[in-house]
C-alpha positions in Angstrom: 85.0 62.1 75.3 88.3 62.5 73.5 91.6 63.5 75.1 92.3 67.2 75.4 96.0 66.9 74.8 97.3 67.3 71.2 97.4 64.1 69.1 100.6 64.6 67.0 100.5 61.1 65.6 97.1 61.8 63.9 97.0 63.5 60.5 95.8 67.1 60.7 92.4 66.3 59.0 91.6 63.7 61.7 92.7 66.1 64.5 90.3 68.7 63.2 87.5 66.2 63.1 88.2 65.0 66.7 88.2 68.7 67.8 84.9 69.1 66.0 86.3 72.0 63.9 84.8 70.5 60.8 82.4 67.8 59.7 83.5 64.4 58.4 82.5 65.5 54.9 84.8 68.5 55.0 87.7 66.4 56.2 87.3 63.8 53.4 86.7 66.5 50.8 89.9 68.3 51.8 92.2 65.4 52.3 93.8 62.8 50.1 91.0 60.4 51.0 88.9 62.0 48.3 91.3 60.5 45.7 90.8 57.1 47.2 87.0 57.4 46.8 87.3 57.9 43.0 85.6 55.2 41.1 87.8 52.4 39.8 87.6 51.1 36.3 85.0 48.4 36.0 86.4 45.0 34.9 84.6 43.3 32.1 83.3 39.7 32.4 86.3 37.4 31.9 88.7 40.1 32.9 91.7 39.2 35.1 92.4 42.0 37.6 95.4 43.0 39.6 95.3 41.4 43.0 97.5 44.1 44.5 99.1 47.5 43.7 102.5 47.4 42.0 104.4 47.7 38.7 104.1 45.4 35.7 107.4 43.7 35.2 106.4 41.3 32.3 103.4 40.4 30.1 104.3 37.1 28.5 101.0 36.8 26.6 99.6 38.6 23.6 96.0 39.1 22.3 94.8 36.0 20.5 97.1 33.6 22.3 95.7 30.4 23.7 96.5 29.9 27.4 96.0 27.0 29.8 94.9 27.2 33.4 97.8 28.2 35.6 99.8 29.8 32.8 101.4 33.1 33.8 99.6 36.1 32.3 101.3 39.1 34.0 104.1 39.5 36.5 103.6 42.4 39.0 106.3 43.7 41.4 105.1 44.9 44.8 107.4 45.6 47.7 110.4 44.1 45.9 108.5 40.8 45.4 107.4 39.4 42.1 103.8 38.2 42.0 102.6 36.1 39.1 99.0 36.5 37.9 97.9 33.2 36.3 95.0 32.1 34.1 92.2 30.7 36.2 91.0 28.5 33.3 91.9 27.5 29.7 91.0 30.1 27.2 92.1 32.7 24.6 93.5 36.1 25.5 91.0 38.6 24.2 92.9 41.8 25.1 95.9 42.9 27.2 95.3 46.2 29.0 98.8 46.7 30.5 102.4 46.8 29.3 105.7 46.5 30.9 106.4 49.4 33.3 102.8 50.3 34.0 101.7 51.1 37.5 98.6 49.2 38.5 96.2 49.5 41.5 94.4 46.5 43.1 91.4 45.7 41.0 92.7 47.2 37.7 92.0 45.1 34.6 95.1 43.4 33.2 94.0 40.8 30.7 90.6 39.7 29.3 90.1 36.0 28.7 87.5 34.5 26.3 
């Protein structure tokens, strides 16, 4: 079914799984995949979330500030590229959940619009 020769390019947990030394649950529980399965923070209604993983470079808005559609809310650096997160519609900034220098994951709440 699977090749009998060693598969050095596979991570050790997957090699053990392919050799049937452990079940899939044991492999996930013992590897870094378990961290990825941790629940993410739930974004509230009206929350603007991070589109990708990166570092916050700038937050040019403050709570209570009126914003227009297309206005930059947060600038995130990912892979040496600056990515602007913009307001999808006119509104007022309810809260800002990040500050300059914070590391964010995809889906993390950044700003809440009202």
